[in-house]
KELOVO-446662 format. One record per residue (C-alpha): residue number from 1; residue in one letter; x, y, z. Coordinates in Angstrom, 1 decimal. Each point is the difference from the previous one (the first is absolute). Layout:
N
R:NUM:a:X:Y:Z;
...
//
This chain:
351
R:1:x:0.0:-0.3:-0.1;
R:2:x:1.6:3.8:-0.9;
R:3:x:0.1:2.5:2.6;
R:4:x:-1.2:3.4:-0.6;
R:5:x:3.1:1.9:0.2;
R:6:x:1.4:-2.9:-2.5;
R:7:x:-2.2:0.9:-2.8;
R:8:x:-0.6:4.1:0.6;
R:9:x:3.9:0.2:-1.2;
R:10:x:-0.5:-2.1:-3.2;
R:11:x:-3.3:1.9:-1.0;
R:12:x:1.5:3.2:0.8;
R:13:x:3.0:-0.8:-2.3;
R:14:x:-2.6:-1.4:-2.8;
R:15:x:-1.8:3.5:0.5;
R:16:x:2.8:1.8:-0.7;
R:17:x:0.9:-1.7:-3.2;
R:18:x:-3.5:0.0:-1.4;
R:19:x:-0.6:4.2:0.3;
R:20:x:2.7:1.1:-2.1;
R:21:x:-1.3:-2.8:-2.6;
R:22:x:-3.2:1.8:0.1;
R:23:x:1.7:3.3:-0.5;
R:24:x:2.1:-1.0:-3.1;
R:25:x:-3.3:-1.5:-1.4;
R:26:x:-1.4:3.1:0.5;
R:27:x:2.3:2.3:-1.0;
R:28:x:0.6:-2.4:-3.8;
R:29:x:-3.9:0.4:-0.4;
R:30:x:0.0:3.9:0.4;
R:31:x:3.2:-0.2:-2.3;
R:32:x:-2.4:-1.7:-2.4;
R:33:x:-2.8:2.2:0.6;
R:34:x:2.2:3.4:-0.5;
R:35:x:1.8:-1.8:-3.1;
R:36:x:-3.7:-0.4:-1.5;
R:37:x:-0.9:3.6:1.1;
R:38:x:3.2:1.4:-1.9;
R:39:x:-1.1:-2.1:-2.9;
R:40:x:-3.0:1.3:-0.1;
R:41:x:0.7:3.4:0.4;
R:42:x:2.7:0.1:-2.8;
R:43:x:-2.6:-1.9:-2.3;
R:44:x:-2.7:2.6:0.8;
R:45:x:2.7:2.6:-1.3;
R:46:x:1.0:-2.0:-3.1;
R:47:x:-4.0:-0.1:-0.9;
R:48:x:0.1:3.6:0.8;
R:49:x:2.7:0.8:-2.2;
R:50:x:-1.1:-2.3:-3.0;
R:51:x:-3.4:1.5:0.5;
R:52:x:2.0:4.0:-0.5;
R:53:x:2.0:-1.2:-2.6;
R:54:x:-3.3:-1.5:-1.9;
R:55:x:-1.8:3.4:0.8;
R:56:x:2.7:2.1:-1.0;
R:57:x:0.7:-2.1:-3.6;
R:58:x:-3.5:0.2:-0.6;
R:59:x:-0.5:3.5:0.5;
R:60:x:3.4:1.2:-1.3;
R:61:x:-1.0:-2.0:-3.8;
R:62:x:-3.4:2.0:0.1;
R:63:x:2.2:3.3:0.8;
R:64:x:2.5:-0.8:-2.4;
R:65:x:-2.5:-0.7:-2.4;
R:66:x:-1.8:3.4:0.3;
R:67:x:3.8:2.0:-0.4;
R:68:x:0.4:-1.9:-2.7;
R:69:x:-3.6:2.0:-1.3;
R:70:x:1.0:3.1:1.3;
R:71:x:3.4:0.6:-1.5;
R:72:x:-1.0:-1.9:-3.0;
R:73:x:-3.0:2.5:-1.1;
R:74:x:2.4:2.7:1.1;
R:75:x:-2.3:1.3:3.0;
R:76:x:2.8:0.1:2.7;
R:77:x:-0.7:3.2:2.3;
R:78:x:-0.1:1.7:3.0;
R:79:x:-2.6:-1.7:1.7;
R:80:x:0.1:-3.0:2.5;
R:81:x:-1.6:-3.3:-1.9;
R:82:x:-3.8:-0.8:0.2;
R:83:x:-1.9:-3.1:0.0;
R:84:x:-0.3:-1.9:-3.2;
R:85:x:-3.3:0.7:0.1;
R:86:x:-0.6:3.4:1.0;
R:87:x:-0.7:2.3:-2.5;
R:88:x:3.0:2.3:-2.0;
R:89:x:2.7:-0.5:-0.8;
R:90:x:2.3:-2.1:2.5;
R:91:x:3.7:2.2:0.5;
R:92:x:3.4:-0.7:1.9;
R:93:x:3.4:1.9:0.0;
R:94:x:2.5:-1.6:-1.7;
R:95:x:3.4:1.6:1.9;
R:96:x:0.3:-2.9:2.2;
R:97:x:-2.3:1.5:2.8;
R:98:x:-1.3:-3.0:2.5;
R:99:x:-4.3:1.0:-0.4;
R:100:x:-2.6:-1.4:2.1;
R:101:x:-2.8:-1.8:-2.2;
R:102:x:-3.2:0.7:1.6;
R:103:x:-1.9:-3.7:-0.9;
R:104:x:3.0:-2.2:1.1;
R:105:x:0.7:0.9:4.1;
R:106:x:3.2:-0.1:1.5;
R:107:x:1.8:0.0:-3.6;
R:108:x:1.6:2.9:-1.8;
R:109:x:1.6:-0.2:-3.6;
R:110:x:3.2:1.8:-1.6;
R:111:x:0.0:-0.1:-3.9;
R:112:x:3.2:2.1:-0.9;
R:113:x:0.6:0.9:-4.0;
R:114:x:3.5:-1.5:-0.7;
R:115:x:0.9:2.8:-2.2;
R:116:x:0.3:2.0:3.0;
R:117:x:2.6:-2.0:1.3;
R:118:x:4.3:-0.4:-0.6;
R:119:x:-0.1:-2.2:-3.1;
R:120:x:3.3:-1.8:0.3;
R:121:x:-0.3:-1.8:-3.0;
R:122:x:0.8:3.4:-1.9;
R:123:x:2.2:1.5:2.5;
R:124:x:3.4:2.0:-1.4;
R:125:x:3.1:-1.1:2.1;
R:126:x:-0.4:3.3:2.2;
R:127:x:-3.2:-0.8:1.2;
R:128:x:0.9:-3.8:0.6;
R:129:x:3.1:1.7:2.4;
R:130:x:-3.1:2.0:1.4;
R:131:x:-2.0:-3.2:0.5;
R:132:x:3.0:-2.2:1.5;
R:133:x:0.8:2.8:2.6;
R:134:x:-3.6:0.1:0.9;
R:135:x:-0.1:-3.5:0.2;
R:136:x:3.0:-0.1:2.9;
R:137:x:3.1:-0.5:-2.4;
R:138:x:2.9:1.1:1.7;
R:139:x:1.8:2.8:-2.1;
R:140:x:3.0:-2.2:-1.0;
R:141:x:-2.5:-3.0:-1.0;
R:142:x:-2.1:2.1:-2.3;
R:143:x:2.2:-0.4:-3.1;
R:144:x:0.7:-3.6:0.4;
R:145:x:-3.7:-0.4:0.4;
R:146:x:-0.5:1.9:-3.0;
R:147:x:2.4:-2.4:-2.2;
R:148:x:-1.7:-2.7:1.5;
R:149:x:-3.5:1.0:-1.3;
R:150:x:1.6:0.9:-3.2;
R:151:x:1.4:-3.9:-0.2;
R:152:x:-3.2:-1.0:1.1;
R:153:x:-2.6:1.4:-2.3;
R:154:x:2.2:0.2:-3.3;
R:155:x:0.3:-3.1:-2.4;
R:156:x:3.8:0.1:-0.5;
R:157:x:2.6:-2.5:2.0;
R:158:x:1.9:3.3:0.7;
R:159:x:1.0:0.8:3.1;
R:160:x:-0.1:3.6:1.0;
R:161:x:3.2:1.3:2.4;
R:162:x:-2.1:-1.2:3.3;
R:163:x:-2.4:-2.0:-1.8;
R:164:x:-0.9:-3.9:0.1;
R:165:x:-1.2:-2.2:-2.5;
R:166:x:-1.2:-3.6:0.5;
R:167:x:3.5:-1.3:1.0;
R:168:x:-0.2:2.2:3.1;
R:169:x:-3.5:-1.0:0.6;
R:170:x:0.9:-3.7:-0.6;
R:171:x:2.7:0.6:2.8;
R:172:x:-2.1:1.6:2.1;
R:173:x:-2.8:-3.0:-0.1;
R:174:x:-2.2:2.2:-2.0;
R:175:x:-2.3:0.1:-2.9;
R:176:x:1.9:2.1:-3.2;
R:177:x:-1.2:3.1:-0.8;
R:178:x:-3.3:1.0:-1.6;
R:179:x:1.8:1.2:-3.1;
R:180:x:-3.4:1.7:-1.0;
R:181:x:-1.8:3.6:1.0;
R:182:x:-1.4:-1.0:3.9;
R:183:x:-3.5:-0.6:-0.1;
R:184:x:-0.6:0.2:3.3;
R:185:x:1.0:1.7:3.6;
R:186:x:1.0:-3.5:1.3;
R:187:x:2.5:-0.7:-2.6;
R:188:x:2.3:2.3:2.2;
R:189:x:0.6:-2.5:2.3;
R:190:x:1.7:-1.9:-2.6;
R:191:x:3.0:1.9:-0.6;
R:192:x:3.2:-0.7:1.8;
R:193:x:0.4:1.8:3.4;
R:194:x:-3.9:1.8:-0.7;
R:195:x:-1.0:-1.3:4.0;
R:196:x:3.2:1.1:1.4;
R:197:x:0.1:3.1:-1.5;
R:198:x:-2.7:1.4:1.0;
R:199:x:-1.4:0.9:3.4;
R:200:x:-3.4:-1.6:0.5;
R:201:x:-1.7:2.6:1.9;
R:202:x:1.0:2.6:-2.7;
R:203:x:-1.1:-2.4:-2.7;
R:204:x:-3.8:-0.9:1.5;
R:205:x:-0.7:3.8:0.3;
R:206:x:1.3:0.5:-3.6;
R:207:x:-1.7:-3.1:-1.3;
R:208:x:-3.6:1.3:-0.6;
R:209:x:1.4:2.8:-2.3;
R:210:x:1.6:-2.0:-2.6;
R:211:x:-1.2:-2.1:-2.8;
R:212:x:1.8:-1.8:-2.8;
R:213:x:-2.3:0.1:-3.2;
R:214:x:2.9:0.2:-3.5;
R:215:x:-3.3:0.8:-2.0;
R:216:x:-0.7:3.6:1.4;
R:217:x:1.4:3.4:-0.2;
R:218:x:-3.0:1.1:1.9;
R:219:x:0.8:2.9:2.6;
R:220:x:-3.0:1.1:2.3;
R:221:x:0.6:2.5:2.5;
R:222:x:-3.4:0.2:1.2;
R:223:x:0.4:-3.3:1.4;
R:224:x:3.3:-0.6:1.1;
R:225:x:0.1:-0.6:3.4;
R:226:x:2.7:1.8:2.5;
R:227:x:3.0:-1.8:-0.3;
R:228:x:-0.5:-0.3:-3.7;
R:229:x:0.2:3.8:-0.3;
R:230:x:3.2:0.0:2.1;
R:231:x:1.7:-2.3:-2.2;
R:232:x:-1.4:0.4:-3.4;
R:233:x:0.6:4.1:0.1;
R:234:x:2.8:0.7:3.3;
R:235:x:-2.9:1.2:2.4;
R:236:x:-0.1:0.5:3.7;
R:237:x:-2.2:-1.9:1.9;
R:238:x:-1.8:3.6:0.7;
R:239:x:-0.3:1.5:-3.9;
R:240:x:-1.5:-3.7:-0.2;
R:241:x:-2.2:0.8:2.2;
R:242:x:-0.7:3.1:-1.5;
R:243:x:-0.7:-1.4:-3.6;
R:244:x:-2.4:-2.1:1.3;
R:245:x:-2.4:2.3:2.0;
R:246:x:0.1:2.1:-2.9;
R:247:x:-1.1:-2.7:-2.4;
R:248:x:-2.6:-0.9:1.8;
R:249:x:-1.5:3.1:-0.6;
R:250:x:0.3:0.2:-3.9;
R:251:x:2.3:-2.1:-1.8;
R:252:x:3.6:1.1:-1.5;
R:253:x:0.1:0.1:-3.9;
R:254:x:3.3:-0.2:-0.6;
R:255:x:3.7:-0.7:1.7;
R:256:x:0.6:3.7:-0.1;
R:257:x:-3.5:0.4:2.1;
R:258:x:1.6:-2.1:2.8;
R:259:x:2.7:2.4:-0.2;
R:260:x:-1.6:2.6:0.6;
R:261:x:-1.9:-1.6:3.1;
R:262:x:3.7:-0.7:1.8;
R:263:x:1.8:2.9:-1.1;
R:264:x:2.4:-1.9:-2.6;
R:265:x:1.0:0.7:-3.8;
R:266:x:-1.5:-3.7:-1.0;
R:267:x:0.1:-0.3:-3.8;
R:268:x:-1.9:-3.4:-1.4;
R:269:x:0.1:-1.7:-3.3;
R:270:x:-1.7:1.8:-2.5;
R:271:x:-0.9:-3.6:-1.8;
R:272:x:-1.1:-1.4:3.5;
R:273:x:-3.2:0.4:1.7;
R:274:x:0.1:0.2:4.3;
R:275:x:-3.3:0.1:1.0;
R:276:x:-1.8:-3.2:-1.6;
R:277:x:-0.3:-3.7:0.9;
R:278:x:1.4:-2.9:-1.6;
R:279:x:-2.5:-2.3:0.4;
R:280:x:1.3:-2.0:2.6;
R:281:x:-1.1:-0.5:3.4;
R:282:x:1.0:-0.9:3.4;
R:283:x:-2.7:-1.2:2.3;
R:284:x:0.1:-0.8:3.4;
R:285:x:-2.6:-1.1:2.5;
R:286:x:0.5:-0.1:3.8;
R:287:x:-2.2:-1.5:3.0;
R:288:x:0.0:2.4:3.2;
R:289:x:1.8:-2.7:2.0;
R:290:x:3.1:0.4:-2.1;
R:291:x:0.2:-4.1:0.0;
R:292:x:-1.1:0.1:-3.7;
R:293:x:1.0:1.8:-3.3;
R:294:x:-1.0:-0.2:-3.5;
R:295:x:2.4:0.9:-2.8;
R:296:x:-0.7:0.0:-3.9;
R:297:x:0.6:1.8:-3.0;
R:298:x:-2.5:1.2:-2.4;
R:299:x:1.6:0.6:-4.3;
R:300:x:-2.7:1.8:-1.9;
R:301:x:0.4:-1.7:-3.5;
R:302:x:-2.6:2.6:-2.0;
R:303:x:1.4:-0.9:-3.2;
R:304:x:-0.9:-3.8:0.6;
R:305:x:-4.0:-0.4:-0.7;
R:306:x:0.2:-3.3:1.3;
R:307:x:2.2:0.8:3.1;
R:308:x:-0.5:3.7:1.0;
R:309:x:2.0:-0.8:3.5;
R:310:x:2.2:-2.4:1.7;
R:311:x:-0.5:-1.0:3.4;
R:312:x:3.8:-1.4:1.0;
R:313:x:2.8:-0.3:3.1;
R:314:x:-2.9:-0.6:2.6;
R:315:x:1.0:-0.2:3.3;
R:316:x:-1.5:-1.3:3.1;
R:317:x:1.8:0.5:3.7;
R:318:x:-1.3:-1.9:2.4;
R:319:x:1.5:1.1:2.9;
R:320:x:2.4:3.0:2.3;
R:321:x:3.0:-2.3:-1.8;
R:322:x:-0.9:1.0:-3.0;
R:323:x:-0.5:-3.9:-1.7;
R:324:x:-0.7:0.5:-3.2;
R:325:x:-2.5:-2.2:-1.6;
R:326:x:-1.2:-0.3:-3.3;
R:327:x:-3.8:2.0:-0.6;
R:328:x:-2.6:-1.8:-1.9;
R:329:x:0.2:0.9:-3.7;
R:330:x:-3.0:-1.5:-1.6;
R:331:x:-1.7:3.2:-0.4;
R:332:x:-2.3:-0.8:-2.9;
R:333:x:1.1:2.5:-3.3;
R:334:x:3.0:1.1:1.7;
R:335:x:2.8:-2.3:-1.5;
R:336:x:3.1:0.7:1.7;
R:337:x:3.0:1.7:-1.9;
R:338:x:3.4:-1.5:-0.2;
R:339:x:3.2:1.8:-1.1;
R:340:x:0.4:-0.5:-3.5;
R:341:x:-3.2:1.6:-0.7;
R:342:x:0.0:3.3:-2.3;
R:343:x:0.0:3.5:1.4;
R:344:x:-3.5:0.4:1.9;
R:345:x:-1.2:3.2:-2.5;
R:346:x:0.0:3.6:0.4;
R:347:x:-0.5:1.6:3.5;
R:348:x:-3.3:0.3:1.6;
R:349:x:-2.1:3.6:0.1;
R:350:x:1.4:2.3:2.9;
R:351:x:-1.9:0.1:3.6;
//
């Protein structure tokens, strides 16, 4: 027969081992529950992001179609966009200013006439040097990058003094030079030493002011943003702001007219028009949350009765890290242009 004193220590010992085991089980269950809750929250965030992305994609295509109609019919102007079914003409700014859309809450659209941007495809060497300096290239590297840019786009195999040709690219493990005119901004990344030469912060500010279009020589001082005015015409920041304020009252009629607005003598090319769009428009639709944005390019082709305009370079930025995905490109009756297409035709009418 077991006495109570002999049994008590054994019972206490068993209880001492059982209590921690229960706590471990409870802790494991709690961790599993927390993991499930965290997973559900993550799934909810992903679901909301997917819904937001789908909504933005749909509304952006709607906005894109309306913008294409407005610029194709020559009706861009100083009024905010109206609903597609509202009476009267829908209008919009074409100088890159973001504007709210009264029938799409939470979205804003910005349309930039590309004739107002600095066209790298037609810049002379002095203009290219100014562009490189604005991109943050150090003074002692500007001549090097100019030679590399020239070698990158020319069709011969001759190496300039500080340039680079196919052999240099092969040794660096890079794709060979383009040996053709630049057809888009992203091509600059292929130039040997480009990424190392530029300042990323300076380039991010300048990127929105430049475009590459070797088929167009149009310049529109009435739609140029401040960075483009500064780079193209050597204006200071204050002068660029004065130009923008003045043209909102009435458009400039000539480069000389712009010069008078800033107190400088500026003489334009008598054979060039400085105040008309060129039929290419960059369209940006952004959500108010800032988590998503849609970019596209509209190219007018009025000489082609079957394809009066193209929609190209569609991109959807779906998160704050600017992860890019191809946007939907199945819009009826709007074929996507290729880089082998002919000149898109005459400029659009002035606003």
